[in-house]
VOGU-3710 file (C-alpha; in Angstrom, 3 decimals, decimal comma):
1> mkaliveirg> -18,536/31,631/21,870  -16,928/28,187/22,446  -13,205/28,049/24,155  -10,834/25,105/25,129  -9,651/25,413/29,372  -5,917/25,439/28,516  -4,626/26,306/32,222  -6,336/26,126/35,712  -4,848/28,064/38,654  -7,032/27,912/41,677
11> nsaaalcens> -10,029/29,586/41,657  -9,201/30,824/37,961  -8,871/29,414/34,399  -7,163/30,302/31,161  -9,647/29,263/27,834  -8,524/29,829/24,404  -11,567/30,987/22,043  -12,503/30,579/18,744  -11,258/33,555/17,842  -7,320/32,765/18,831
21> givkipnkgy> -7,785/34,633/21,763  -7,184/33,924/25,356  -9,207/35,116/28,380  -9,373/34,596/32,121  -12,539/33,141/33,811  -13,817/31,899/37,062  -12,924/27,890/37,272  -15,975/26,299/37,373  -14,408/22,610/38,171  -13,428/22,831/34,648
31> svgqqvniva> -10,206/20,437/33,586  -7,752/21,335/30,958  -8,742/20,145/27,352  -12,647/21,109/27,933  -14,887/22,946/25,986  -16,891/25,332/27,647  -19,203/28,353/26,093  -18,304/31,679/27,491  -18,966/35,346/26,985  -15,605/36,881/26,686
41> kkksvyrlsa> -15,074/41,063/27,532  -13,034/42,854/24,886  -10,712/44,185/27,217  -10,122/40,832/28,589  -8,989/39,160/25,287  -5,567/38,734/24,054  -4,437/38,043/20,823  -2,157/34,882/19,942  1,092/35,791/18,888  2,765/33,550/16,170
51> avaciamffg> 5,685/31,853/18,482  3,236/29,497/20,749  6,489/29,348/23,255  5,999/33,112/23,564  2,360/32,725/24,635  2,885/30,205/26,992  5,508/32,415/28,578  3,455/35,559/28,493  0,504/34,024/30,419  2,184/31,789/32,433
61> lsttgyaaft> 1,074/28,949/30,751  2,173/25,411/32,133  3,266/22,243/30,650  -0,125/21,412/30,177  -1,985/24,496/28,601  1,472/24,796/26,602  0,309/21,283/25,034  -3,152/22,628/23,996  -1,453/24,625/21,398  1,437/22,385/20,096
71> pysyvtldvn> 1,431/19,699/17,177  1,496/16,379/18,521  0,031/13,989/16,004  -1,189/14,089/11,994  -4,058/12,536/10,599  -4,288/12,343/6,807  -7,712/11,613/4,804  -7,398/10,706/1,369  -9,872/9,862/-1,297  -9,464/12,217/-4,404
81> psfeytlnrf> -9,650/15,208/-2,021  -6,695/15,057/0,271  -6,690/16,599/3,694  -3,959/16,830/6,808  -5,049/17,089/10,215  -2,804/18,513/13,171  -3,585/17,754/16,329  -2,291/18,366/20,185  -1,724/15,926/22,782  -5,543/15,821/23,634
91> dqvigvesvn> -6,321/14,703/20,097  -7,921/17,920/19,376  -7,558/19,375/15,822  -5,598/22,281/16,089  -4,862/22,817/12,185  -6,424/21,789/8,932  -4,508/21,663/5,390  -6,217/21,032/2,030  -3,511/19,155/-0,087  -5,113/19,685/-3,301
101> ddaeavlnei> -7,764/21,994/-4,959  -10,380/19,455/-4,388  -9,697/19,306/-0,478  -9,846/23,475/-0,409  -13,154/23,650/-2,196  -14,197/20,724/0,441  -13,097/22,602/3,253  -15,134/25,608/2,296  -18,436/23,932/2,643  -17,695/23,054/6,600
111> dipkfrnide> -16,780/24,842/9,607  -14,291/22,655/11,364  -13,965/24,890/15,006  -10,336/24,392/16,514  -10,133/22,338/19,433  -12,558/19,949/18,336  -12,081/16,062/18,459  -10,328/14,202/15,854  -13,004/11,655/15,577  -15,267/14,220/14,832
121> vikltidely> -13,428/16,361/12,159  -12,944/13,002/10,269  -16,786/12,490/10,212  -17,692/16,181/8,997  -15,177/15,903/6,381  -16,707/12,496/5,375  -20,195/13,509/5,654  -19,070/16,649/3,287  -17,329/14,211/0,907  -20,587/11,988/0,399
131> negyltgdek> -22,632/15,672/-0,049  -20,310/16,661/-2,812  -20,542/13,452/-4,722  -16,540/12,139/-3,828  -18,255/9,040/-1,937  -21,004/7,618/-3,362  -21,692/4,593/-1,007  -20,200/1,858/-3,457  -18,717/-0,507/-1,111  -15,519/-1,068/-3,347
141> eimllsvcgg> -14,449/3,080/-2,868  -11,701/3,197/-0,471  -10,964/5,951/2,323  -7,278/6,110/3,090  -6,061/7,360/6,404  -2,320/7,654/7,725  -1,848/8,383/11,178  1,495/9,737/12,733  1,607/10,028/16,312  3,869/11,482/18,659
151> ddgktkdlae> 4,897/8,063/20,142  3,772/4,717/19,047  1,070/4,467/21,590  -0,597/7,534/20,555  -0,312/6,315/16,772  -2,266/2,954/17,404  -4,921/4,390/19,871  -5,458/7,050/17,164  -5,733/3,990/14,314  -8,191/2,551/16,748
161> kltdvttaye> -10,284/5,675/17,052  -10,324/6,420/13,353  -11,054/2,592/12,580  -14,308/2,897/14,808  -15,509/6,027/12,965  -15,013/5,209/9,596  -16,341/1,683/9,714  -19,593/3,214/10,083  -19,674/4,380/6,290  -20,054/2,153/3,062
171> atpdilevte> -16,644/2,867/2,040  -13,508/0,907/3,239  -11,338/2,419/5,374  -7,953/1,554/5,058  -5,757/3,203/7,848  -1,672/3,035/8,006  0,558/3,820/10,665  3,464/6,228/9,599  6,285/7,505/11,017  7,723/11,262/10,979
181> ddrkaaddln> 10,087/10,492/8,203  7,356/9,256/6,086  4,877/12,364/6,685  7,993/14,732/6,027  8,794/13,063/2,521  5,321/13,161/1,721  5,282/16,743/2,634  8,392/17,498/0,159  6,491/16,102/-2,422  3,055/17,898/-1,793
191> ttagklalil> 1,179/14,761/-0,878  0,025/13,073/2,131  1,821/9,740/3,745  -0,790/7,308/2,712  -0,793/8,549/-0,995  2,867/8,386/-1,416  2,986/4,691/0,615  1,221/3,753/-2,168  3,258/5,444/-4,911  6,034/3,796/-3,376
201> divnktdkvt> 4,522/0,672/-4,082  3,671/1,354/-7,903  7,141/2,570/-8,338  8,775/-0,243/-6,404  11,531/2,002/-4,551  12,059/1,671/-1,400  14,505/4,874/-1,284  13,657/8,290/-1,766  11,155/8,763/-4,594  11,591/11,721/-6,715
211> eadvekyvdk> 8,669/14,374/-8,216  8,473/12,382/-11,352  7,442/9,172/-9,683  4,660/11,119/-7,689  3,238/13,711/-10,121  2,087/10,743/-12,137  0,010/9,371/-9,383  -0,375/12,405/-7,105  -3,790/13,792/-8,583  -4,838/10,363/-9,225
221> svkeiiavld> -8,189/9,041/-6,643  -7,196/6,348/-4,116  -9,555/4,023/-5,605  -7,598/4,343/-9,232  -3,876/4,039/-7,581  -4,851/1,047/-5,987  -6,296/0,026/-9,351  -3,039/0,345/-10,892  -1,140/-1,086/-8,231  -3,366/-4,523/-8,198
231> nktkkpsstn> -3,039/-4,531/-12,105  0,688/-4,226/-11,489  0,649/-6,751/-8,508  -1,225/-9,355/-11,184  0,778/-9,081/-13,658  3,917/-11,180/-12,312  1,690/-13,814/-11,759  0,226/-13,874/-15,132  3,441/-14,243/-16,290  4,762/-17,163/-14,075
241> sandvnekdg> 1,665/-19,019/-15,186  2,260/-18,547/-18,867  6,082/-19,517/-17,928  4,485/-22,583/-16,343  1,918/-23,547/-19,193  5,022/-23,197/-22,023  7,005/-25,543/-19,842  4,630/-27,984/-19,943  3,789/-27,657/-23,626  7,468/-28,334/-23,965
251> asdstgsgsq> 8,361/-24,845/-24,911  12,086/-25,386/-24,039  13,872/-28,060/-23,128  17,144/-28,642/-20,857  19,271/-27,600/-23,457  17,580/-24,443/-24,521  17,177/-25,410/-28,150  13,586/-24,882/-29,334  14,016/-27,077/-32,180  14,174/-30,239/-29,929
261> apsagkapsa> 11,145/-29,140/-28,159  8,084/-32,165/-28,019  5,529/-31,023/-30,424  1,896/-29,886/-28,967  0,156/-32,359/-27,557  3,768/-34,317/-26,194  3,935/-32,669/-23,237  6,932/-34,284/-21,075  5,539/-36,578/-18,225  6,149/-39,428/-16,090
271> snppeettss> 4,886/-41,806/-18,427  6,288/-40,427/-21,838  9,578/-38,832/-20,754  11,119/-37,554/-24,152  14,511/-38,293/-23,164  13,907/-42,054/-23,517  12,801/-42,153/-27,575  16,453/-41,356/-28,303  18,467/-41,433/-25,548  18,992/-45,556/-25,513
281> petpqkpeap> 21,667/-46,730/-27,742  20,399/-50,392/-27,442  16,988/-49,696/-28,965  18,376/-49,480/-32,510  20,487/-52,529/-32,207  18,113/-54,694/-31,286  16,998/-55,295/-34,969  20,802/-56,376/-35,824  20,354/-59,589/-33,503  18,901/-61,471/-36,150
291> adsadkpqvp> 21,154/-60,519/-39,060  23,938/-62,150/-37,463  21,706/-65,429/-36,400  20,691/-65,773/-40,179  24,762/-65,507/-41,464  25,271/-68,318/-39,073  23,467/-71,427/-41,433  25,573/-69,865/-44,441  28,945/-70,934/-42,687  28,388/-74,871/-43,678
301> sdnddiddsd> 27,128/-74,151/-47,382  30,213/-72,246/-47,902  32,294/-75,773/-49,394  35,027/-73,527/-51,236  37,603/-75,031/-48,622  36,780/-78,680/-49,332  38,602/-80,781/-52,100  36,052/-82,282/-54,450  37,858/-83,067/-57,661  37,634/-86,608/-57,109
311> isgpgk> 33,703/-86,393/-57,367  32,016/-87,184/-60,480  28,907/-86,274/-61,317  26,629/-83,955/-63,351  28,282/-80,654/-63,752  31,799/-81,841/-63,026
//
């Protein structure tokens, strides 16, 4: 059976078997974290207890051996089935959880040995997703992965490793680096950190989301969630464009009165500003100037002030 070397002491090594037992075997130049094939005798196999700390104390394992059993990093994969992988310090998978029913059905079809490297496990999972039709080879399909490392350096290393694995497939990989708080919040809401990040963008909340916020989207595929997000993102820009058009068409003026808006086809511009047609007081007064000049010739013809009593002639 396959086993993982978890401790080395001189000429002896402790190996963790696939059946969760630990055996003592001769050290043939092994190193901690190395996978080996062994034939274990029943009397030398010890069952692991639930508490990893007790195991380490019971078998006298060093810190390095203890690290093989201890969760250190987490990776999630979302298509529609959603998975969460628990890794030790060596990037080996020590646990896989199906986050929804679809994922559970997929895991029933594949055998993921413990302590297999994460890049191998991700590849096994994606291959099965193709086999079962969750992925079809459409380049518009999206595989969403989130990485939560034991430290920032581990997170970045895992993100790079997963990028190398997933880019070999037609589906587009989207890899997010998340925090432990993000992962715990997602776990409380029965989803993954990757999906929760998308849902937060949709509901437009930066604080704690509720179960009601999540339940509307948690069962949707990543492709469907991103489609909703894209549609939501486009709406504000469309509204702004409509407002810009309305302003150019004169749908509103500076006073806020629609009745004073320019008519269609008379959009305000530098060559035809709407204010100039009514705001200048001199324009309507210019025709009055000739009227004043027309009155002036009548002044000499007004002889009422001249005494013409001595003048004789017709009509007098």
